[in-house]
N, C-alpha and C positions, 0 to 999 in steps of 0.2 A: 394475547397471542397464545396459541395452543402449544402444549408440550411437544408435540410432534414437529411443529414448525420451528421451535427453538432448537430442538435437537438437529434438525436438518440444516439450519443456518450455522450452528456450531460446527457441524461436520464439514460444510463447505468452507468455512473460515479456516479450519485446521488443514484441510486438503490444499488450500492456497499457500500455506506456509512453505518456506524453503530454509535451508541452513547454508549459510555462506560464511566461511572462515569461523566456524563454531558459533555463529550467531543466528538465532531464529529471526526471520524477517518475511515480509510480505511485499509483493509488487503493488505499488499504488494503483497501477492500471488494472490489475486483477481485482483488487478490493473495490475499485470504483464501481464496477458492475454489481458486485456482491452487495454493496451498500445502497444500491439504487440510484446512483448518479449517472444520468445519461450522457452528460458532457464533461470532458476532462477539465475544461475551464472552471466549472462549478466545483468539482472535487479539489482542484488545485488550490482554490481559495480556502477551503477547509484545512488543507495541509499547511498553508501559510500561517493560519491561526495557531495550529498545533506547534509549528516551529517557534512562534513567538512565545508560547507557553513554555516550551522547552528551555528557551533562553532565560525566561523569568525565574525558573527554579534552579538555574545554574548549571544546566547540562549543555554540552556542545552539540549544536544542531547537526554537524557533520557526522557525529556518532550515531544518530538515530534517523537521519533523513538523507543518506547519500544519494546524489544524483547519479543515474545510470542511463544507458541507452538500451533499448529493447528492439529486437528485430521482429517485425510482424509481416504476415503475408497479405498482400493486397490482391486486387483483381488479376485474373489470368496467371496466378502463381508468382507474380512479382513480389519481391521482398524489399522492405525499406525500414530504416531505423526511426524510432520515435523516442522522445524523452520519457523517462520513468523515474520513480523515486522508490528506494527500498525503505520500508517502514519497520522499525524495531519496537520492542516493548521497552518502555522507560520505567524502571523500577524506582519507587520513592525510597529515599534513604532516611 
């Protein structure tokens, strides 16, 4: 991968970050596209594996993968809610 591509991906990743209650996090729905997953079902399987790893190292899943709802705009301006997950950075101790 070229240096320019890496820089562009890093910038996209950083731009997708949000701070909620003093915690940096990312919307799984936003990262899904950035990481190249076309279907939520496929990306959610990866998230489930990450949750299992979180438990195995003794962290609380709810602290790093809180379930949330996200409002999206559908056709003709209609809006509806979809499931999402906020992802945080888990630091090793």
